[in-house]
C-alpha positions as CSV (number, residue, x, y, z in Angstrom):
1,M,110.7,163.8,60.0
2,A,110.6,162.0,63.3
3,V,111.3,158.3,63.2
4,T,109.4,156.3,65.8
5,E,110.8,153.1,67.2
6,M,108.5,150.1,67.3
7,K,109.1,147.4,69.8
8,V,108.5,143.9,68.6
9,T,107.3,141.6,71.4
10,P,108.4,138.0,70.7
11,T,105.4,135.7,70.7
12,S,105.7,132.2,72.0
13,T,104.6,129.4,69.7
14,P,101.9,126.9,70.7
15,Q,104.7,124.2,71.0
16,Q,106.6,126.4,73.5
17,N,103.4,127.1,75.5
18,S,102.7,123.3,75.8
19,W,106.3,122.6,77.0
20,S,106.0,125.4,79.5
21,K,102.7,123.9,80.9
22,I,104.3,120.4,81.1
23,L,107.4,121.7,83.0
24,K,105.2,123.6,85.4
25,N,103.3,120.4,86.3
26,I,104.4,119.3,89.7
27,W,104.1,115.6,88.9
28,V,106.2,116.0,85.8
29,L,108.9,117.6,87.9
30,Y,108.6,114.7,90.5
31,A,109.1,112.2,87.6
32,I,112.1,114.1,86.2
33,S,113.7,114.2,89.7
34,V,113.2,110.4,90.3
35,I,114.3,109.3,86.8
36,G,117.3,111.6,86.9
37,F,118.3,110.2,90.3
38,I,118.0,106.6,89.0
39,I,120.1,107.4,85.9
40,L,122.8,109.0,88.0
41,W,122.7,106.1,90.4
42,D,123.2,103.6,87.5
43,L,126.1,105.6,86.1
44,A,127.8,105.7,89.5
45,A,127.4,102.0,89.8
46,V,128.7,101.2,86.3
47,T,131.7,103.5,86.6
48,Q,132.3,102.3,90.2
49,I,132.8,105.8,91.5
50,T,132.1,104.6,95.0
51,G,133.8,101.3,94.5
52,K,132.3,97.9,93.7
53,F,129.8,97.8,96.5
54,L,127.2,100.1,94.9
55,P,124.7,97.8,93.1
56,R,122.8,98.9,90.0
57,P,119.1,99.8,90.3
58,M,118.0,96.5,88.6
59,E,120.1,94.5,91.0
60,V,118.3,96.1,93.9
61,L,114.9,95.5,92.2
62,N,115.8,91.8,91.6
63,Q,116.9,91.4,95.3
64,L,113.6,92.9,96.5
65,L,111.6,90.6,94.2
66,D,113.6,87.6,95.5
67,M,112.9,88.6,99.1
68,L,109.2,88.8,98.3
69,V,109.2,85.1,97.3
70,N,112.1,83.5,99.2
71,P,112.0,83.9,103.0
72,L,114.9,85.5,104.9
73,A,115.2,84.1,108.4
74,G,111.9,82.3,107.8
75,K,110.0,85.5,106.7
76,T,109.3,87.2,103.4
77,L,109.9,90.9,102.7
78,L,106.3,91.9,103.4
79,T,106.4,90.1,106.8
80,H,109.6,91.9,107.7
81,L,108.0,95.2,106.7
82,W,104.9,94.4,108.8
83,F,107.0,93.9,111.9
84,S,108.8,97.2,111.4
85,L,105.6,99.1,110.5
86,K,103.9,97.8,113.6
87,R,106.8,98.9,115.9
88,V,106.9,102.3,114.2
89,L,103.2,103.0,114.4
90,I,102.8,101.9,118.0
91,A,105.8,104.0,119.1
92,F,104.6,106.9,116.9
93,V,101.1,106.9,118.5
94,I,102.7,106.8,122.0
95,A,105.1,109.6,121.2
96,V,102.3,111.8,119.9
97,A,99.9,111.0,122.7
98,I,102.6,111.9,125.3
99,G,104.7,114.5,123.5
100,V,102.0,116.8,122.2
101,P,100.2,117.3,125.6
102,I,103.5,117.9,127.3
103,G,104.6,120.5,124.7
104,V,101.2,122.2,124.8
105,A,101.2,122.3,128.6
106,M,104.7,123.8,128.6
107,G,103.6,126.5,126.2
108,I,100.4,127.4,128.0
109,N,101.5,127.2,131.6
110,K,104.8,128.9,132.7
111,Y,104.9,126.8,135.9
112,V,104.7,123.5,133.9
113,N,107.4,124.9,131.6
114,A,109.6,125.7,134.6
115,L,109.2,122.2,136.0
116,V,109.6,120.2,132.7
117,K,112.0,122.2,130.5
118,P,115.2,121.8,132.5
119,V,114.8,118.0,132.6
120,F,113.7,117.9,128.9
121,D,116.7,120.0,127.8
122,L,119.0,117.6,129.7
123,F,117.7,114.5,127.9
124,K,116.9,116.0,124.5
125,P,120.5,115.8,123.0
126,M,120.8,112.1,123.9
127,P,120.6,109.9,120.8
128,P,118.1,107.0,121.0
129,I,120.8,104.4,120.4
130,A,122.4,105.4,123.7
131,W,119.3,104.0,125.4
132,I,119.7,100.5,124.0
133,S,121.6,99.1,127.0
134,L,119.1,100.5,129.5
135,A,116.2,99.3,127.4
136,I,117.5,95.7,127.5
137,L,118.1,95.9,131.3
138,W,114.6,97.4,132.0
139,F,112.5,95.5,129.5
140,G,114.6,92.6,128.3
141,I,115.1,91.6,124.6
142,N,111.5,91.9,123.5
143,E,109.1,94.2,121.6
144,T,108.7,96.6,124.5
145,S,112.4,97.5,124.5
146,K,112.3,98.1,120.7
147,V,109.2,100.3,121.0
148,F,110.7,102.2,123.9
149,I,113.8,103.1,121.8
150,I,111.6,104.4,118.9
151,V,109.5,106.4,121.3
152,I,112.6,108.1,122.7
153,G,113.5,109.2,119.2
154,A,110.0,110.2,118.1
155,I,108.8,112.1,121.2
156,V,111.3,115.0,121.0
157,P,110.0,116.7,117.9
158,C,106.4,116.5,119.2
159,I,107.4,118.3,122.4
160,I,109.5,121.0,120.7
161,N,107.1,121.9,118.0
162,S,104.0,121.8,120.2
163,Y,105.8,124.1,122.7
164,N,107.1,126.5,120.0
165,G,103.7,126.5,118.2
166,I,102.0,127.7,121.4
167,R,104.6,130.2,122.3
168,L,104.8,131.8,118.9
169,V,101.1,132.6,118.5
170,D,100.6,136.2,117.4
171,E,99.8,138.3,120.5
172,S,97.5,140.5,118.4
173,L,95.1,137.5,118.0
174,Y,94.8,137.4,121.8
175,D,94.2,141.1,121.9
176,A,91.4,140.8,119.4
177,I,89.5,138.1,121.2
178,R,90.0,139.8,124.6
179,M,88.2,142.8,123.2
180,L,85.2,140.6,122.6
181,G,85.2,139.6,126.2
182,A,86.7,136.1,125.9
183,N,88.0,134.3,129.0
184,K,91.2,132.3,129.3
185,Y,89.5,129.0,128.3
186,Q,88.1,130.6,125.1
187,E,91.5,132.1,124.3
188,I,93.0,128.6,124.3
189,I,90.2,126.9,122.4
190,E,89.6,129.6,119.8
191,V,93.0,131.2,119.3
192,T,95.9,129.1,120.8
193,F,95.0,125.7,119.4
194,P,94.0,126.8,115.8
195,A,97.1,129.0,115.5
196,A,99.4,126.4,116.8
197,F,98.0,123.4,114.9
198,P,100.3,123.8,111.8
199,A,103.4,123.8,114.0
200,I,102.1,120.8,116.0
201,F,101.5,118.9,112.8
202,A,105.0,119.8,111.6
203,G,106.3,118.2,114.8
204,I,104.2,115.1,114.1
205,Q,105.7,114.8,110.6
206,I,109.2,115.1,112.0
207,S,108.3,112.6,114.7
208,L,107.2,110.1,112.1
209,S,110.5,110.5,110.2
210,M,112.4,110.1,113.4
211,A,110.5,106.9,114.2
212,W,111.6,105.4,110.9
213,T,115.1,106.6,111.5
214,T,115.2,105.0,114.9
215,V,113.7,101.7,113.9
216,L,117.1,100.5,112.7
217,A,118.7,101.2,116.1
218,A,115.7,99.5,117.8
219,E,116.0,96.4,115.7
220,L,119.6,96.0,116.8
221,V,118.1,94.8,120.1
222,G,118.1,91.1,119.2
223,A,115.5,91.4,116.4
224,R,115.0,88.4,114.1
225,E,112.6,90.3,111.9
226,G,112.0,93.8,110.5
227,M,113.5,96.1,107.9
228,G,116.4,96.9,110.2
229,F,117.1,93.2,110.5
230,I,117.2,93.0,106.7
231,I,119.7,95.9,106.4
232,I,121.9,94.4,109.2
233,M,121.8,90.9,107.4
234,G,122.8,92.6,104.1
235,M,125.8,94.1,105.9
236,N,126.8,90.8,107.5
237,L,126.4,88.9,104.2
238,S,128.1,91.7,102.2
239,K,125.0,92.2,100.0
240,P,124.7,95.9,99.2
241,A,121.6,95.3,97.1
242,M,119.9,93.9,100.2
243,I,121.0,96.9,102.2
244,I,119.8,99.5,99.7
245,G,116.6,97.5,99.0
246,G,115.7,97.7,102.7
247,M,116.5,101.4,102.7
248,I,114.2,102.0,99.7
249,V,111.3,100.0,101.3
250,I,111.6,102.0,104.5
251,A,111.7,105.3,102.5
252,L,108.7,104.4,100.4
253,T,106.6,103.2,103.4
254,A,107.5,106.4,105.4
255,W,106.6,108.5,102.4
256,L,103.2,106.9,102.1
257,I,102.4,107.4,105.8
258,S,103.7,111.0,105.5
259,V,101.3,111.7,102.7
260,S,98.4,110.3,104.8
261,V,99.4,112.6,107.7
262,N,99.4,115.5,105.2
263,Y,95.8,114.8,104.2
264,L,94.9,114.6,107.9
265,E,96.5,118.0,108.4
266,R,94.5,119.5,105.6
267,W,91.4,118.2,107.2
268,V,92.2,119.4,110.7
269,C,93.9,122.7,109.6
270,P,92.0,123.8,106.4
271,W,93.1,127.4,107.1
272,K,96.7,126.6,106.6
273,T,98.2,127.9,103.4
274,D,99.0,125.0,101.0
275,L,102.5,125.7,99.6
276,N,102.0,123.0,96.9
277,K,99.2,124.9,95.2
């Protein structure tokens, strides 16, 4: 008599299914990440792993609340944030308005590329902070010098990604539209730009991050206001809570603007695959 083996497939309980759904929710994972980071930060501050100059999260929060009410150098936290935000946005718009057309022109026209690329490759590795002395000599200690330094940092990703986005368009797309009798202008409008837009927007995102990274260097140029000024004051006054508070405000503001750019990208490039889905 043959004995047949029966496989028993384990069934998941409703409770297990609900936990699985919760853990697959992207917002739940975001919350776990943030809460876990805050807990680890608090433990590191309490145990003084990094020394006594790491404040606890509540100390940073109290410092931020204090700066919201009590002015620092005659200005509250929101006023300082507005000065930095204004500098970043002005420089960011200038960097995109100049950098994207240059990168696109380099990618489309080999003669423009031959003229611009050697000079661009020469200046590309120079950090924005190296331009501070020249910015002061050229523009003086004013808003123009600060915006100039931020533009220097933000323009490079725009040029690089725009150039690469154009150059890396699949050649088969051009072959397909040429078979339909398209001219050079139609190739650029109907193939080049749509295919390159995701890379161009990636460059814009990086440019925005670089603008916020560079604002601290820009506000070294005699600034009496701005988030960089708050961080520098925190260092001079030996107040780590003020330093980290300024860093957090910059990070949150940059994140909110980045989310806005993401929505703009989805509107301009609806064909791009959304990796978050």
